[in-house]
N, C-alpha and C positions, 0 to 999 in steps of 0.2 A: 203463237202460244202452244206449248206442249199440250198433249191430251191429258186430262185431269179426271180425278174422280172426287165427288164430295162425301163427305161423312157427316154423322149426326151425333156429335159428343154429348148433347144433352146440357144440362145445367152446369154453369162453372162454379166451382166452390172456393176459388181463390185460396186463401192460405190454409183452409182446413183440407184441401185436396189430399188424398192418399197419396203415396210414392208409387208410381207405377212405371212399367217398362224395365229398361236395363240401362246400364252405363256404356256408352260407346266412346268414351275418351275424350269429350269435348270438355275443354276448360271453362272455367267461368268467363274467362274473357272471351272464347269463342262463342259462348252464348250471347254474351252482351252485343257481339258484333251482329250476329244474326237478328236479334230484336233490332237493333238500330238499323239495319237494312230493311227489314220488314216494315218498320214504323215509317221509314224515310220514303219508302216506295207509296205506301199508302196516303201519307200526307201531301207528297208532292202531287200524285195524280188526282187527290181531291180538290186542290187547289188550283189545277190545271197548270202546273209547272213541271218543267223538265226533269225527268228522272235521271239522276246522276248514274255514271258508270262506276261500279264499285270495284275496289281493289282489295284484296286481303293477304296477309303475310302467312297466316295459319295453314300448313300442309292440310290438315283435316278438314277445312272448309273448302279446298280446292278439289277434294275426292269427290268422285261422281257419288251421289247418294238420291233415294226418295225421301220426298219429305211433305207433311201437310202443313198448313199454316190454319189456325182456327181463330176466330174473332167472336169476342163475347161484349156486348152491350149491357151494363147494369146487370150482369150475371146470366144474361140469355145469350143463345147463340144468335150470331149476326152473320155468319158466313164461314165455311170450311171446306177447302178445296185442297187437293195434293196430287202428287205425281208418284206412282208406286216405283217405278223402274229407276235405277240408276244411270241415268243416260248423260247428266249435266252435273257439273261441280256443285256441291250443297249451297254455297252461298247464293248462286244462279238460280237453283231451283226454289229456294226459299223466297227471293224476289219475286219470281214469276208466281209463285203459288200466294202471295201476300197480295199482289194484284188482284189475281183471280179470285181470292176469298172476299176481298173488298167488292168486287165489280161484276163479277161474272157467275156468281152463285145462283142458279136458276130460282132458288128458293126465296130471294130476298131482291129489293130494289138496290141500285147501285148506292155505296156508301156517300153520305154526304158530309161537307166539311165541319157542319154544326154538330156531327155526332163523334168527331175525333176525340174530345176529352174524354168521353166515357168507353172507349174501345180498350179491351186488353187482349192482347195478342199471345196465344200460345203456339209453339212450334214443336211437331212431332219429327224426329229424324228417324228414317225406317232403317231396319235391317232388311237382307235379303229374304224373300217368302220362300217357304219349305212346305210341300205337300205332305200331308199326313194320312194314314190309314186308321190310326186308333185314336178317339177322340181324348182318351185319357191322358194324351201327350199335351193337351192344352192347359196352361196354367193362368188363372185368372190373375190379372194384376201385372202379369208379365207380357202374354200374348195378344196381338190383335187377330182377328180372322177375315179370311176371304173366302166365299163359297161360290162355286160355279156350277152351273149346269144348264144344258141346252142353249148356251148363249147368253145367260143371264148370269149376272155376277153383282155380289154386294159385299161390302167392307166395313168392318166397325174396328176402329183403334183400340188400344190396349185399356185406355183410360175409361171408355164406356162402360163396361160391366162394373167396373168399381164404384163409379159415379152412381149408377142405377141400382147397385146392389143386386145385381143379377147373379144366378148361380151357372153351371155349366150349360144345362138345358136352355134356359132362358138366353144366354148368349148365342147358343146355335140357331135357336128359333127367331131372334131378332135378325140375325146376319142373313137368314134366310128370306125373311120379309123384307129387309133391304134389297136384297137381290130380286124382288117381285116373285118369289117363290111361296109355297104353301110353307107354314112353319116347321112341318117336320120333313121338309126335303133332305135334310143333311142326312137322313137315314137311307136314302135312295144309293143302290150301287153305282149309277152314273154320276153322282153328285162328287164334286172335288171340292175339298177342305186344304185351305192353306193357312199356316200360322206364320207370324212375323212378331217382332217386337220394336220397340221405338224408345229414343231418348226423349223425354217430355219436359218442356220447359218454357 
């Protein structure tokens, strides 16, 4: 299993969720395929069945991409893990992160088969990360954040500040807290701030 990060997207708002992120060119069929892969992996693993080898025809699904898979149960977070580097084809990254979100998120016990009917799956396909020097470059609803300082790092997806109705300062503070830093550590000269975006579906 590749190295993973886990995120805290908060409460799932279903159809009422505001559109966030960017369009990376995934077709509706591409999105259906990725959701099918994620759910198949989780269901097969829950039931102790062999996970099949997946084959995809779409070129964009074979491109290396980072991605997060987020699970919600009855509107509440049930697991979220992702890989930020584009080291594997997107469909394989989604398969791996779906398994990790269901069974390897340290905040939750492994998913049980009796929970499957209540699980919603959200996939976030990531853009490359870009280091910034001016926080005014950060756009709420478009950008996710990663903050690094002294070996600590924290990441929040683009949908998080929208769902929690945070302003820019709150977004920065919560990303610092996620990294295990004091909330105003983003102001320090040796703190690195990165932005990225995602197509969320």
